[in-house]
C-alpha positions in Angstrom: 4.4 -10.8 5.4 3.5 -11.5 1.8 3.4 -7.9 0.7 6.7 -7.2 2.4 8.2 -10.3 0.8 6.8 -9.6 -2.7 7.3 -5.8 -2.8 9.8 -4.9 -0.1 13.0 -4.8 -2.2 11.6 -4.1 -5.6 9.4 -1.2 -4.6 11.0 -0.1 -1.3 7.8 -1.1 0.6 8.5 -0.8 4.4 6.9 -2.9 7.1 4.4 -0.2 8.1 3.2 0.3 4.5 2.9 -3.5 4.0 0.8 -3.8 7.2 -1.4 -0.9 6.2 -2.0 -2.4 2.8 -2.8 -5.8 4.2 -5.2 -4.4 6.7 -7.0 -2.2 4.2 -7.4 -5.2 1.9 -8.5 -7.7 4.5 -11.1 -5.2 6.0 -12.2 -4.1 2.5 -11.4 -0.6 3.5 -10.3 2.3 1.2 -6.8 3.4 1.9 -6.2 7.2 1.7 -2.7 8.3 1.0 -0.7 10.9 -0.9 2.2 8.3 -1.3 0.6 5.9 -3.8 4.0 4.6 -5.0 4.4 2.8 -1.6 1.3 0.7 -2.3 1.9 -1.0 -5.7 0.0 -4.0 -4.5 -3.3 -2.1 -4.2 -4.7 -1.8 -7.8 -6.6 1.4 -8.6 -5.3 3.3 -5.6 -5.5 7.1 -6.2 -4.2 10.0 -4.1 -6.4 11.3 -1.4 -6.4 14.7 -3.0 -4.3 16.5 -5.6 -1.8 19.0 -4.3 
């Protein structure tokens, strides 16, 4: 809820992206994605690979 509230409108973060970010953070897991702009709340997030 907090990620969605804080980043939903300003960064167009959807519910699924907010849940994935919160889960990755709470489990101390590394999130792999090519769409880093959907996760502004995760500092230091890099693309899974370069296209």
